[in-house]
mmCIF file of the N, C-alpha and C atoms, coordinates in Angstrom:
data_MODEL
# 
_entry.id   MODEL 
# 
loop_
_atom_site.group_PDB 
_atom_site.id 
_atom_site.type_symbol 
_atom_site.label_atom_id 
_atom_site.label_alt_id 
_atom_site.label_comp_id 
_atom_site.label_asym_id 
_atom_site.label_entity_id 
_atom_site.label_seq_id 
_atom_site.pdbx_PDB_ins_code 
_atom_site.Cartn_x 
_atom_site.Cartn_y 
_atom_site.Cartn_z 
_atom_site.occupancy 
_atom_site.B_iso_or_equiv 
_atom_site.pdbx_formal_charge 
_atom_site.auth_seq_id 
_atom_site.auth_comp_id 
_atom_site.auth_asym_id 
_atom_site.auth_atom_id 
_atom_site.pdbx_PDB_model_num 
ATOM 1   N N  . MET A 1 1  ? 47.945 30.332 92.875  1.00 0.00 ? 1  MET A N  1 
ATOM 2   C CA . MET A 1 1  ? 46.683 31.222 93.484  1.00 0.00 ? 1  MET A CA 1 
ATOM 3   C C  . MET A 1 1  ? 47.157 32.322 92.262  1.00 0.00 ? 1  MET A C  1 
ATOM 4   N N  . VAL A 1 2  ? 46.653 31.524 90.851  1.00 0.00 ? 2  VAL A N  1 
ATOM 5   C CA . VAL A 1 2  ? 46.219 32.448 89.649  1.00 0.00 ? 2  VAL A CA 1 
ATOM 6   C C  . VAL A 1 2  ? 45.261 33.470 90.084  1.00 0.00 ? 2  VAL A C  1 
ATOM 7   N N  . GLY A 1 3  ? 45.402 34.839 89.849  1.00 0.00 ? 3  GLY A N  1 
ATOM 8   C CA . GLY A 1 3  ? 44.323 35.874 89.763  1.00 0.00 ? 3  GLY A CA 1 
ATOM 9   C C  . GLY A 1 3  ? 44.252 36.511 91.325  1.00 0.00 ? 3  GLY A C  1 
ATOM 10  N N  . LYS A 1 4  ? 45.106 36.243 92.187  1.00 0.00 ? 4  LYS A N  1 
ATOM 11  C CA . LYS A 1 4  ? 44.846 36.848 93.303  1.00 0.00 ? 4  LYS A CA 1 
ATOM 12  C C  . LYS A 1 4  ? 46.069 37.503 93.333  1.00 0.00 ? 4  LYS A C  1 
ATOM 13  N N  . SER A 1 5  ? 45.956 38.670 93.982  1.00 0.00 ? 5  SER A N  1 
ATOM 14  C CA . SER A 1 5  ? 47.237 39.495 94.188  1.00 0.00 ? 5  SER A CA 1 
ATOM 15  C C  . SER A 1 5  ? 47.385 39.741 95.806  1.00 0.00 ? 5  SER A C  1 
ATOM 16  N N  . LYS A 1 6  ? 48.584 39.457 96.258  1.00 0.00 ? 6  LYS A N  1 
ATOM 17  C CA . LYS A 1 6  ? 49.088 40.006 97.591  1.00 0.00 ? 6  LYS A CA 1 
ATOM 18  C C  . LYS A 1 6  ? 49.592 41.424 97.819  1.00 0.00 ? 6  LYS A C  1 
ATOM 19  N N  . LYS A 1 7  ? 48.746 42.327 98.772  1.00 0.00 ? 7  LYS A N  1 
ATOM 20  C CA . LYS A 1 7  ? 49.400 43.609 98.898  1.00 0.00 ? 7  LYS A CA 1 
ATOM 21  C C  . LYS A 1 7  ? 50.507 43.160 99.745  1.00 0.00 ? 7  LYS A C  1 
ATOM 22  N N  . LYS A 1 8  ? 51.595 44.404 99.364  1.00 0.00 ? 8  LYS A N  1 
ATOM 23  C CA . LYS A 1 8  ? 52.902 44.301 99.997  1.00 0.00 ? 8  LYS A CA 1 
ATOM 24  C C  . LYS A 1 8  ? 52.823 45.634 100.904 1.00 0.00 ? 8  LYS A C  1 
ATOM 25  N N  . TRP A 1 9  ? 53.424 45.764 102.210 1.00 0.00 ? 9  TRP A N  1 
ATOM 26  C CA . TRP A 1 9  ? 53.183 46.656 103.086 1.00 0.00 ? 9  TRP A CA 1 
ATOM 27  C C  . TRP A 1 9  ? 53.985 48.089 102.339 1.00 0.00 ? 9  TRP A C  1 
ATOM 28  N N  . GLY A 1 10 ? 55.311 47.662 101.428 1.00 0.00 ? 10 GLY A N  1 
ATOM 29  C CA . GLY A 1 10 ? 55.393 48.987 100.737 1.00 0.00 ? 10 GLY A CA 1 
ATOM 30  C C  . GLY A 1 10 ? 54.878 49.788 99.332  1.00 0.00 ? 10 GLY A C  1 
ATOM 31  N N  . VAL A 1 11 ? 53.822 48.966 98.991  1.00 0.00 ? 11 VAL A N  1 
ATOM 32  C CA . VAL A 1 11 ? 52.874 49.222 97.901  1.00 0.00 ? 11 VAL A CA 1 
ATOM 33  C C  . VAL A 1 11 ? 51.345 49.673 98.024  1.00 0.00 ? 11 VAL A C  1 
ATOM 34  N N  . GLY A 1 12 ? 51.080 50.662 98.622  1.00 0.00 ? 12 GLY A N  1 
ATOM 35  C CA . GLY A 1 12 ? 50.046 51.184 98.785  1.00 0.00 ? 12 GLY A CA 1 
ATOM 36  C C  . GLY A 1 12 ? 49.723 51.046 100.085 1.00 0.00 ? 12 GLY A C  1 
ATOM 37  N N  . GLY A 1 13 ? 48.424 51.153 100.670 1.00 0.00 ? 13 GLY A N  1 
ATOM 38  C CA . GLY A 1 13 ? 48.061 50.954 101.680 1.00 0.00 ? 13 GLY A CA 1 
ATOM 39  C C  . GLY A 1 13 ? 48.341 50.998 103.164 1.00 0.00 ? 13 GLY A C  1 
ATOM 40  N N  . ILE A 1 14 ? 48.994 50.634 104.139 1.00 0.00 ? 14 ILE A N  1 
ATOM 41  C CA . ILE A 1 14 ? 49.309 50.697 105.368 1.00 0.00 ? 14 ILE A CA 1 
ATOM 42  C C  . ILE A 1 14 ? 50.638 51.190 105.491 1.00 0.00 ? 14 ILE A C  1 
ATOM 43  N N  . GLY A 1 15 ? 51.414 50.656 104.775 1.00 0.00 ? 15 GLY A N  1 
ATOM 44  C CA . GLY A 1 15 ? 52.697 51.157 104.289 1.00 0.00 ? 15 GLY A CA 1 
ATOM 45  C C  . GLY A 1 15 ? 52.883 52.585 104.105 1.00 0.00 ? 15 GLY A C  1 
ATOM 46  N N  . ASN A 1 16 ? 52.224 52.839 103.339 1.00 0.00 ? 16 ASN A N  1 
ATOM 47  C CA . ASN A 1 16 ? 52.565 54.531 102.673 1.00 0.00 ? 16 ASN A CA 1 
ATOM 48  C C  . ASN A 1 16 ? 52.066 55.534 103.858 1.00 0.00 ? 16 ASN A C  1 
ATOM 49  N N  . ASN A 1 17 ? 50.954 54.767 104.651 1.00 0.00 ? 17 ASN A N  1 
ATOM 50  C CA . ASN A 1 17 ? 50.355 56.025 105.546 1.00 0.00 ? 17 ASN A CA 1 
ATOM 51  C C  . ASN A 1 17 ? 51.234 56.031 106.976 1.00 0.00 ? 17 ASN A C  1 
ATOM 52  N N  . ILE A 1 18 ? 51.870 55.039 107.531 1.00 0.00 ? 18 ILE A N  1 
ATOM 53  C CA . ILE A 1 18 ? 53.076 54.548 108.317 1.00 0.00 ? 18 ILE A CA 1 
ATOM 54  C C  . ILE A 1 18 ? 54.515 55.870 107.687 1.00 0.00 ? 18 ILE A C  1 
ATOM 55  N N  . ARG A 1 19 ? 54.447 55.491 106.453 1.00 0.00 ? 19 ARG A N  1 
ATOM 56  C CA . ARG A 1 19 ? 56.012 56.521 106.140 1.00 0.00 ? 19 ARG A CA 1 
ATOM 57  C C  . ARG A 1 19 ? 55.632 57.837 106.058 1.00 0.00 ? 19 ARG A C  1 
ATOM 58  N N  . SER A 1 20 ? 54.445 58.285 105.738 1.00 0.00 ? 20 SER A N  1 
ATOM 59  C CA . SER A 1 20 ? 53.920 59.969 105.073 1.00 0.00 ? 20 SER A CA 1 
ATOM 60  C C  . SER A 1 20 ? 54.024 60.218 106.993 1.00 0.00 ? 20 SER A C  1 
ATOM 61  N N  . GLY A 1 21 ? 53.638 59.662 108.027 1.00 0.00 ? 21 GLY A N  1 
ATOM 62  C CA . GLY A 1 21 ? 53.421 59.963 109.445 1.00 0.00 ? 21 GLY A CA 1 
ATOM 63  C C  . GLY A 1 21 ? 54.802 59.952 109.708 1.00 0.00 ? 21 GLY A C  1 
ATOM 64  N N  . GLY A 1 22 ? 55.655 59.392 109.562 1.00 0.00 ? 22 GLY A N  1 
ATOM 65  C CA . GLY A 1 22 ? 57.228 59.474 110.311 1.00 0.00 ? 22 GLY A CA 1 
ATOM 66  C C  . GLY A 1 22 ? 57.754 60.547 109.438 1.00 0.00 ? 22 GLY A C  1 
ATOM 67  N N  . ASP A 1 23 ? 57.232 60.946 108.152 1.00 0.00 ? 23 ASP A N  1 
ATOM 68  C CA . ASP A 1 23 ? 57.903 61.842 107.278 1.00 0.00 ? 23 ASP A CA 1 
ATOM 69  C C  . ASP A 1 23 ? 56.988 63.334 108.057 1.00 0.00 ? 23 ASP A C  1 
ATOM 70  N N  . CYS A 1 24 ? 56.298 63.460 108.252 1.00 0.00 ? 24 CYS A N  1 
ATOM 71  C CA . CYS A 1 24 ? 55.421 64.703 108.889 1.00 0.00 ? 24 CYS A CA 1 
ATOM 72  C C  . CYS A 1 24 ? 56.274 64.759 110.116 1.00 0.00 ? 24 CYS A C  1 
ATOM 73  N N  . VAL A 1 25 ? 56.272 63.954 111.224 1.00 0.00 ? 25 VAL A N  1 
ATOM 74  C CA . VAL A 1 25 ? 57.031 64.061 112.752 1.00 0.00 ? 25 VAL A CA 1 
ATOM 75  C C  . VAL A 1 25 ? 58.253 64.446 112.254 1.00 0.00 ? 25 VAL A C  1 
ATOM 76  N N  . GLY A 1 26 ? 59.039 63.770 111.397 1.00 0.00 ? 26 GLY A N  1 
ATOM 77  C CA . GLY A 1 26 ? 60.602 64.325 110.912 1.00 0.00 ? 26 GLY A CA 1 
ATOM 78  C C  . GLY A 1 26 ? 60.407 65.498 110.570 1.00 0.00 ? 26 GLY A C  1 
ATOM 79  N N  . LEU A 1 27 ? 59.707 66.183 109.917 1.00 0.00 ? 27 LEU A N  1 
ATOM 80  C CA . LEU A 1 27 ? 59.504 67.467 109.192 1.00 0.00 ? 27 LEU A CA 1 
ATOM 81  C C  . LEU A 1 27 ? 59.280 68.481 110.718 1.00 0.00 ? 27 LEU A C  1 
ATOM 82  N N  . VAL A 1 28 ? 58.587 68.128 111.517 1.00 0.00 ? 28 VAL A N  1 
ATOM 83  C CA . VAL A 1 28 ? 58.362 68.810 112.821 1.00 0.00 ? 28 VAL A CA 1 
ATOM 84  C C  . VAL A 1 28 ? 59.357 69.059 113.575 1.00 0.00 ? 28 VAL A C  1 
ATOM 85  N N  . VAL A 1 29 ? 60.381 67.802 113.708 1.00 0.00 ? 29 VAL A N  1 
ATOM 86  C CA . VAL A 1 29 ? 61.231 67.975 114.710 1.00 0.00 ? 29 VAL A CA 1 
ATOM 87  C C  . VAL A 1 29 ? 62.174 68.723 114.210 1.00 0.00 ? 29 VAL A C  1 
ATOM 88  N N  . ASP A 1 30 ? 62.326 68.226 112.865 1.00 0.00 ? 30 ASP A N  1 
ATOM 89  C CA . ASP A 1 30 ? 63.685 69.191 112.048 1.00 0.00 ? 30 ASP A CA 1 
ATOM 90  C C  . ASP A 1 30 ? 63.184 70.777 112.192 1.00 0.00 ? 30 ASP A C  1 
ATOM 91  N N  . ASN A 1 31 ? 62.259 71.111 112.149 1.00 0.00 ? 31 ASN A N  1 
ATOM 92  C CA . ASN A 1 31 ? 61.264 72.489 112.245 1.00 0.00 ? 31 ASN A CA 1 
ATOM 93  C C  . ASN A 1 31 ? 62.154 73.270 113.883 1.00 0.00 ? 31 ASN A C  1 
ATOM 94  N N  . TYR A 1 32 ? 62.006 72.309 114.741 1.00 0.00 ? 32 TYR A N  1 
ATOM 95  C CA . TYR A 1 32 ? 62.287 72.770 116.133 1.00 0.00 ? 32 TYR A CA 1 
ATOM 96  C C  . TYR A 1 32 ? 63.741 72.826 116.446 1.00 0.00 ? 32 TYR A C  1 
ATOM 97  N N  . LEU A 1 33 ? 64.408 71.765 115.632 1.00 0.00 ? 33 LEU A N  1 
ATOM 98  C CA . LEU A 1 33 ? 65.811 71.841 116.004 1.00 0.00 ? 33 LEU A CA 1 
ATOM 99  C C  . LEU A 1 33 ? 66.698 72.927 115.264 1.00 0.00 ? 33 LEU A C  1 
ATOM 100 N N  . ASP A 1 34 ? 66.322 73.343 114.080 1.00 0.00 ? 34 ASP A N  1 
ATOM 101 C CA . ASP A 1 34 ? 66.750 73.994 113.262 1.00 0.00 ? 34 ASP A CA 1 
ATOM 102 C C  . ASP A 1 34 ? 66.328 75.988 114.058 1.00 0.00 ? 34 ASP A C  1 
ATOM 103 N N  . SER A 1 35 ? 65.177 76.019 114.478 1.00 0.00 ? 35 SER A N  1 
ATOM 104 C CA . SER A 1 35 ? 64.939 77.213 115.073 1.00 0.00 ? 35 SER A CA 1 
ATOM 105 C C  . SER A 1 35 ? 64.400 77.784 114.126 1.00 0.00 ? 35 SER A C  1 
ATOM 106 N N  . GLU A 1 36 ? 63.489 77.614 113.035 1.00 0.00 ? 36 GLU A N  1 
ATOM 107 C CA . GLU A 1 36 ? 63.123 78.312 112.052 1.00 0.00 ? 36 GLU A CA 1 
ATOM 108 C C  . GLU A 1 36 ? 62.377 79.454 112.531 1.00 0.00 ? 36 GLU A C  1 
ATOM 109 N N  . GLY A 1 37 ? 62.299 80.370 111.724 1.00 0.00 ? 37 GLY A N  1 
ATOM 110 C CA . GLY A 1 37 ? 61.478 81.762 111.995 1.00 0.00 ? 37 GLY A CA 1 
ATOM 111 C C  . GLY A 1 37 ? 59.656 81.495 111.917 1.00 0.00 ? 37 GLY A C  1 
ATOM 112 N N  . LEU A 1 38 ? 59.333 80.636 111.460 1.00 0.00 ? 38 LEU A N  1 
ATOM 113 C CA . LEU A 1 38 ? 57.930 80.275 111.352 1.00 0.00 ? 38 LEU A CA 1 
ATOM 114 C C  . LEU A 1 38 ? 57.732 79.420 112.747 1.00 0.00 ? 38 LEU A C  1 
ATOM 115 N N  . THR A 1 39 ? 58.632 78.728 112.820 1.00 0.00 ? 39 THR A N  1 
ATOM 116 C CA . THR A 1 39 ? 58.542 77.763 114.343 1.00 0.00 ? 39 THR A CA 1 
ATOM 117 C C  . THR A 1 39 ? 58.645 78.683 115.722 1.00 0.00 ? 39 THR A C  1 
ATOM 118 N N  . MET A 1 40 ? 59.588 79.661 115.224 1.00 0.00 ? 40 MET A N  1 
ATOM 119 C CA . MET A 1 40 ? 59.685 80.554 116.410 1.00 0.00 ? 40 MET A CA 1 
ATOM 120 C C  . MET A 1 40 ? 58.799 81.249 116.691 1.00 0.00 ? 40 MET A C  1 
ATOM 121 N N  . ALA A 1 41 ? 57.834 81.781 115.843 1.00 0.00 ? 41 ALA A N  1 
ATOM 122 C CA . ALA A 1 41 ? 56.849 82.742 115.892 1.00 0.00 ? 41 ALA A CA 1 
ATOM 123 C C  . ALA A 1 41 ? 55.362 82.376 116.412 1.00 0.00 ? 41 ALA A C  1 
ATOM 124 N N  . ASP A 1 42 ? 55.412 80.722 116.221 1.00 0.00 ? 42 ASP A N  1 
ATOM 125 C CA . ASP A 1 42 ? 54.219 79.924 116.942 1.00 0.00 ? 42 ASP A CA 1 
ATOM 126 C C  . ASP A 1 42 ? 54.081 80.440 118.033 1.00 0.00 ? 42 ASP A C  1 
ATOM 127 N N  . ARG A 1 43 ? 54.754 79.592 119.260 1.00 0.00 ? 43 ARG A N  1 
ATOM 128 C CA . ARG A 1 43 ? 54.303 80.291 120.710 1.00 0.00 ? 43 ARG A CA 1 
ATOM 129 C C  . ARG A 1 43 ? 53.919 81.714 120.784 1.00 0.00 ? 43 ARG A C  1 
ATOM 130 N N  . PRO A 1 44 ? 54.443 82.544 120.465 1.00 0.00 ? 44 PRO A N  1 
ATOM 131 C CA . PRO A 1 44 ? 53.812 84.057 120.719 1.00 0.00 ? 44 PRO A CA 1 
ATOM 132 C C  . PRO A 1 44 ? 52.485 84.254 120.146 1.00 0.00 ? 44 PRO A C  1 
ATOM 133 N N  . ILE A 1 45 ? 52.318 83.812 118.989 1.00 0.00 ? 45 ILE A N  1 
ATOM 134 C CA . ILE A 1 45 ? 50.783 83.756 118.311 1.00 0.00 ? 45 ILE A CA 1 
ATOM 135 C C  . ILE A 1 45 ? 49.838 82.867 119.262 1.00 0.00 ? 45 ILE A C  1 
ATOM 136 N N  . ASN A 1 46 ? 50.593 81.743 119.453 1.00 0.00 ? 46 ASN A N  1 
ATOM 137 C CA . ASN A 1 46 ? 49.422 80.923 120.264 1.00 0.00 ? 46 ASN A CA 1 
ATOM 138 C C  . ASN A 1 46 ? 49.086 81.728 121.621 1.00 0.00 ? 46 ASN A C  1 
ATOM 139 N N  . GLN A 1 47 ? 49.886 82.432 122.391 1.00 0.00 ? 47 GLN A N  1 
ATOM 140 C CA . GLN A 1 47 ? 49.927 83.040 123.519 1.00 0.00 ? 47 GLN A CA 1 
ATOM 141 C C  . GLN A 1 47 ? 48.809 84.608 123.367 1.00 0.00 ? 47 GLN A C  1 
ATOM 142 N N  . LEU A 1 48 ? 49.089 84.928 122.048 1.00 0.00 ? 48 LEU A N  1 
ATOM 143 C CA . LEU A 1 48 ? 48.312 85.951 121.975 1.00 0.00 ? 48 LEU A CA 1 
ATOM 144 C C  . LEU A 1 48 ? 46.877 85.561 121.569 1.00 0.00 ? 48 LEU A C  1 
ATOM 145 N N  . ILE A 1 49 ? 46.331 84.652 121.196 1.00 0.00 ? 49 ILE A N  1 
ATOM 146 C CA . ILE A 1 49 ? 45.416 83.932 120.901 1.00 0.00 ? 49 ILE A CA 1 
ATOM 147 C C  . ILE A 1 49 ? 44.360 83.380 122.148 1.00 0.00 ? 49 ILE A C  1 
ATOM 148 N N  . VAL A 1 50 ? 45.519 82.642 122.908 1.00 0.00 ? 50 VAL A N  1 
ATOM 149 C CA . VAL A 1 50 ? 44.470 82.041 124.389 1.00 0.00 ? 50 VAL A CA 1 
ATOM 150 C C  . VAL A 1 50 ? 44.672 83.681 125.375 1.00 0.00 ? 50 VAL A C  1 
ATOM 151 N N  . SER A 1 51 ? 45.215 84.589 124.866 1.00 0.00 ? 51 SER A N  1 
ATOM 152 C CA . SER A 1 51 ? 44.819 85.743 125.772 1.00 0.00 ? 51 SER A CA 1 
ATOM 153 C C  . SER A 1 51 ? 43.750 86.485 125.349 1.00 0.00 ? 51 SER A C  1 
ATOM 154 N N  . LEU A 1 52 ? 43.187 86.276 124.080 1.00 0.00 ? 52 LEU A N  1 
ATOM 155 C CA . LEU A 1 52 ? 42.024 86.975 123.643 1.00 0.00 ? 52 LEU A CA 1 
ATOM 156 C C  . LEU A 1 52 ? 40.820 86.297 123.886 1.00 0.00 ? 52 LEU A C  1 
ATOM 157 N N  . ARG A 1 53 ? 41.212 85.084 124.399 1.00 0.00 ? 53 ARG A N  1 
ATOM 158 C CA . ARG A 1 53 ? 39.730 84.124 124.343 1.00 0.00 ? 53 ARG A CA 1 
ATOM 159 C C  . ARG A 1 53 ? 39.059 84.864 125.745 1.00 0.00 ? 53 ARG A C  1 
ATOM 160 N N  . THR A 1 54 ? 37.536 84.686 125.094 1.00 0.00 ? 54 THR A N  1 
ATOM 161 C CA . THR A 1 54 ? 36.625 85.385 126.140 1.00 0.00 ? 54 THR A CA 1 
ATOM 162 C C  . THR A 1 54 ? 35.349 84.060 125.920 1.00 0.00 ? 54 THR A C  1 
ATOM 163 N N  . PRO A 1 55 ? 34.519 84.047 126.977 1.00 0.00 ? 55 PRO A N  1 
ATOM 164 C CA . PRO A 1 55 ? 33.120 83.164 126.540 1.00 0.00 ? 55 PRO A CA 1 
ATOM 165 C C  . PRO A 1 55 ? 32.679 83.852 125.589 1.00 0.00 ? 55 PRO A C  1 
ATOM 166 N N  . LEU A 1 56 ? 32.610 85.216 125.179 1.00 0.00 ? 56 LEU A N  1 
ATOM 167 C CA . LEU A 1 56 ? 31.727 85.251 123.948 1.00 0.00 ? 56 LEU A CA 1 
ATOM 168 C C  . LEU A 1 56 ? 32.497 84.851 122.689 1.00 0.00 ? 56 LEU A C  1 
ATOM 169 N N  . LEU A 1 57 ? 33.792 85.059 122.809 1.00 0.00 ? 57 LEU A N  1 
ATOM 170 C CA . LEU A 1 57 ? 34.111 84.843 121.482 1.00 0.00 ? 57 LEU A CA 1 
ATOM 171 C C  . LEU A 1 57 ? 34.393 83.196 121.077 1.00 0.00 ? 57 LEU A C  1 
ATOM 172 N N  . ASN A 1 58 ? 34.327 82.424 122.471 1.00 0.00 ? 58 ASN A N  1 
ATOM 173 C CA . ASN A 1 58 ? 34.487 81.015 122.141 1.00 0.00 ? 58 ASN A CA 1 
ATOM 174 C C  . ASN A 1 58 ? 32.937 80.783 121.856 1.00 0.00 ? 58 ASN A C  1 
ATOM 175 N N  . LYS A 1 59 ? 31.903 81.701 122.110 1.00 0.00 ? 59 LYS A N  1 
ATOM 176 C CA . LYS A 1 59 ? 30.381 80.863 121.556 1.00 0.00 ? 59 LYS A CA 1 
ATOM 177 C C  . LYS A 1 59 ? 30.558 81.501 120.336 1.00 0.00 ? 59 LYS A C  1 
ATOM 178 N N  . LEU A 1 60 ? 31.003 82.456 119.567 1.00 0.00 ? 60 LEU A N  1 
ATOM 179 C CA . LEU A 1 60 ? 31.439 82.414 118.172 1.00 0.00 ? 60 LEU A CA 1 
ATOM 180 C C  . LEU A 1 60 ? 32.085 81.842 117.428 1.00 0.00 ? 60 LEU A C  1 
ATOM 181 N N  . MET A 1 61 ? 33.313 81.350 117.783 1.00 0.00 ? 61 MET A N  1 
ATOM 182 C CA . MET A 1 61 ? 33.840 80.533 117.323 1.00 0.00 ? 61 MET A CA 1 
ATOM 183 C C  . MET A 1 61 ? 33.085 79.122 117.358 1.00 0.00 ? 61 MET A C  1 
ATOM 184 N N  . LEU A 1 62 ? 32.187 78.861 118.284 1.00 0.00 ? 62 LEU A N  1 
ATOM 185 C CA . LEU A 1 62 ? 31.518 76.970 117.987 1.00 0.00 ? 62 LEU A CA 1 
ATOM 186 C C  . LEU A 1 62 ? 30.532 77.719 117.099 1.00 0.00 ? 62 LEU A C  1 
ATOM 187 N N  . LEU A 1 63 ? 29.799 78.814 117.083 1.00 0.00 ? 63 LEU A N  1 
ATOM 188 C CA . LEU A 1 63 ? 28.852 79.002 116.011 1.00 0.00 ? 63 LEU A CA 1 
ATOM 189 C C  . LEU A 1 63 ? 29.666 78.701 114.870 1.00 0.00 ? 63 LEU A C  1 
ATOM 190 N N  . MET A 1 64 ? 30.554 79.294 114.422 1.00 0.00 ? 64 MET A N  1 
ATOM 191 C CA . MET A 1 64 ? 31.224 79.521 112.938 1.00 0.00 ? 64 MET A CA 1 
ATOM 192 C C  . MET A 1 64 ? 31.578 77.802 112.950 1.00 0.00 ? 64 MET A C  1 
ATOM 193 N N  . THR A 1 65 ? 32.207 77.218 113.754 1.00 0.00 ? 65 THR A N  1 
ATOM 194 C CA . THR A 1 65 ? 32.350 75.616 113.312 1.00 0.00 ? 65 THR A CA 1 
ATOM 195 C C  . THR A 1 65 ? 31.075 75.015 113.201 1.00 0.00 ? 65 THR A C  1 
ATOM 196 N N  . LEU A 1 66 ? 30.189 74.857 114.084 1.00 0.00 ? 66 LEU A N  1 
ATOM 197 C CA . LEU A 1 66 ? 28.950 74.121 113.838 1.00 0.00 ? 66 LEU A CA 1 
ATOM 198 C C  . LEU A 1 66 ? 28.428 74.496 112.404 1.00 0.00 ? 66 LEU A C  1 
ATOM 199 N N  . THR A 1 67 ? 28.395 75.908 111.932 1.00 0.00 ? 67 THR A N  1 
ATOM 200 C CA . THR A 1 67 ? 27.490 75.942 110.595 1.00 0.00 ? 67 THR A CA 1 
ATOM 201 C C  . THR A 1 67 ? 28.339 75.183 109.408 1.00 0.00 ? 67 THR A C  1 
ATOM 202 N N  . GLY A 1 68 ? 29.954 74.784 109.565 1.00 0.00 ? 68 GLY A N  1 
ATOM 203 C CA . GLY A 1 68 ? 30.481 73.965 108.849 1.00 0.00 ? 68 GLY A CA 1 
ATOM 204 C C  . GLY A 1 68 ? 30.234 72.723 108.868 1.00 0.00 ? 68 GLY A C  1 
ATOM 205 N N  . ASN A 1 69 ? 29.056 72.020 109.638 1.00 0.00 ? 69 ASN A N  1 
ATOM 206 C CA . ASN A 1 69 ? 29.258 70.546 109.546 1.00 0.00 ? 69 ASN A CA 1 
ATOM 207 C C  . ASN A 1 69 ? 28.580 69.964 108.641 1.00 0.00 ? 69 ASN A C  1 
ATOM 208 N N  . TRP A 1 70 ? 28.440 68.986 108.131 1.00 0.00 ? 70 TRP A N  1 
ATOM 209 C CA . TRP A 1 70 ? 27.415 68.536 107.187 1.00 0.00 ? 70 TRP A CA 1 
ATOM 210 C C  . TRP A 1 70 ? 25.969 68.502 107.334 1.00 0.00 ? 70 TRP A C  1 
ATOM 211 N N  . GLN A 1 71 ? 25.530 68.946 108.374 1.00 0.00 ? 71 GLN A N  1 
ATOM 212 C CA . GLN A 1 71 ? 24.163 68.923 108.189 1.00 0.00 ? 71 GLN A CA 1 
ATOM 213 C C  . GLN A 1 71 ? 23.796 70.301 107.988 1.00 0.00 ? 71 GLN A C  1 
ATOM 214 N N  . MET A 1 72 ? 24.476 71.327 108.255 1.00 0.00 ? 72 MET A N  1 
ATOM 215 C CA . MET A 1 72 ? 24.524 72.609 108.020 1.00 0.00 ? 72 MET A CA 1 
ATOM 216 C C  . MET A 1 72 ? 24.464 72.570 106.575 1.00 0.00 ? 72 MET A C  1 
ATOM 217 N N  . ASN A 1 73 ? 25.545 72.143 105.978 1.00 0.00 ? 73 ASN A N  1 
ATOM 218 C CA . ASN A 1 73 ? 25.676 72.194 104.584 1.00 0.00 ? 73 ASN A CA 1 
ATOM 219 C C  . ASN A 1 73 ? 24.366 71.723 103.658 1.00 0.00 ? 73 ASN A C  1 
ATOM 220 N N  . GLN A 1 74 ? 24.064 70.231 104.111 1.00 0.00 ? 74 GLN A N  1 
ATOM 221 C CA . GLN A 1 74 ? 22.591 69.865 103.310 1.00 0.00 ? 74 GLN A CA 1 
ATOM 222 C C  . GLN A 1 74 ? 21.848 70.567 103.599 1.00 0.00 ? 74 GLN A C  1 
ATOM 223 N N  . PHE A 1 75 ? 21.663 71.280 104.525 1.00 0.00 ? 75 PHE A N  1 
ATOM 224 C CA . PHE A 1 75 ? 20.061 71.915 104.760 1.00 0.00 ? 75 PHE A CA 1 
ATOM 225 C C  . PHE A 1 75 ? 20.252 73.146 103.813 1.00 0.00 ? 75 PHE A C  1 
ATOM 226 N N  . GLY A 1 76 ? 21.629 73.893 103.750 1.00 0.00 ? 76 GLY A N  1 
ATOM 227 C CA . GLY A 1 76 ? 21.581 74.988 102.932 1.00 0.00 ? 76 GLY A CA 1 
ATOM 228 C C  . GLY A 1 76 ? 21.573 74.378 101.279 1.00 0.00 ? 76 GLY A C  1 
ATOM 229 N N  . ALA A 1 77 ? 22.467 73.577 100.817 1.00 0.00 ? 77 ALA A N  1 
ATOM 230 C CA . ALA A 1 77 ? 21.946 72.770 99.593  1.00 0.00 ? 77 ALA A CA 1 
ATOM 231 C C  . ALA A 1 77 ? 20.401 72.619 99.089  1.00 0.00 ? 77 ALA A C  1 
ATOM 232 N N  . VAL A 1 78 ? 19.695 72.172 100.166 1.00 0.00 ? 78 VAL A N  1 
ATOM 233 C CA . VAL A 1 78 ? 18.478 71.793 99.795  1.00 0.00 ? 78 VAL A CA 1 
ATOM 234 C C  . VAL A 1 78 ? 17.637 73.017 99.724  1.00 0.00 ? 78 VAL A C  1 
ATOM 235 N N  . PHE A 1 79 ? 17.767 73.881 100.835 1.00 0.00 ? 79 PHE A N  1 
ATOM 236 C CA . PHE A 1 79 ? 17.134 75.189 100.921 1.00 0.00 ? 79 PHE A CA 1 
ATOM 237 C C  . PHE A 1 79 ? 17.415 76.122 99.251  1.00 0.00 ? 79 PHE A C  1 
ATOM 238 N N  . TRP A 1 80 ? 19.031 76.355 99.451  1.00 0.00 ? 80 TRP A N  1 
ATOM 239 C CA . TRP A 1 80 ? 19.078 76.915 97.881  1.00 0.00 ? 80 TRP A CA 1 
ATOM 240 C C  . TRP A 1 80 ? 18.264 76.306 96.926  1.00 0.00 ? 80 TRP A C  1 
ATOM 241 N N  . GLN A 1 81 ? 18.147 74.831 96.715  1.00 0.00 ? 81 GLN A N  1 
ATOM 242 C CA . GLN A 1 81 ? 17.837 74.225 95.319  1.00 0.00 ? 81 GLN A CA 1 
ATOM 243 C C  . GLN A 1 81 ? 16.224 74.903 95.590  1.00 0.00 ? 81 GLN A C  1 
ATOM 244 N N  . ARG A 1 82 ? 15.475 74.576 96.493  1.00 0.00 ? 82 ARG A N  1 
ATOM 245 C CA . ARG A 1 82 ? 14.231 74.949 96.723  1.00 0.00 ? 82 ARG A CA 1 
ATOM 246 C C  . ARG A 1 82 ? 13.915 76.211 96.650  1.00 0.00 ? 82 ARG A C  1 
ATOM 247 N N  . TYR A 1 83 ? 14.243 77.145 97.126  1.00 0.00 ? 83 TYR A N  1 
ATOM 248 C CA . TYR A 1 83 ? 13.615 78.406 97.076  1.00 0.00 ? 83 TYR A CA 1 
ATOM 249 C C  . TYR A 1 83 ? 14.454 79.357 96.463  1.00 0.00 ? 83 TYR A C  1 
ATOM 250 N N  . CYS A 1 84 ? 15.810 79.332 95.820  1.00 0.00 ? 84 CYS A N  1 
ATOM 251 C CA . CYS A 1 84 ? 16.650 80.461 95.329  1.00 0.00 ? 84 CYS A CA 1 
ATOM 252 C C  . CYS A 1 84 ? 16.653 80.074 93.548  1.00 0.00 ? 84 CYS A C  1 
# 
């Protein structure tokens, strides 16, 4: 098998993805177990945001999200190049 290379799990590819995912999960669990300040502030901030949600604010956030999709970006780039 001259010229053919075999990828191993530990060298690039799927192995690194699995390890990175495990590292992230480990960090999140570690933060909750240590009760760090940022982790402790997360729940009250979430509750505040949920309490502020209204139908009008939901529509505004949807509008902001949709203007960031690839179709709007392409349209803006073409418009800018043609008319500006």
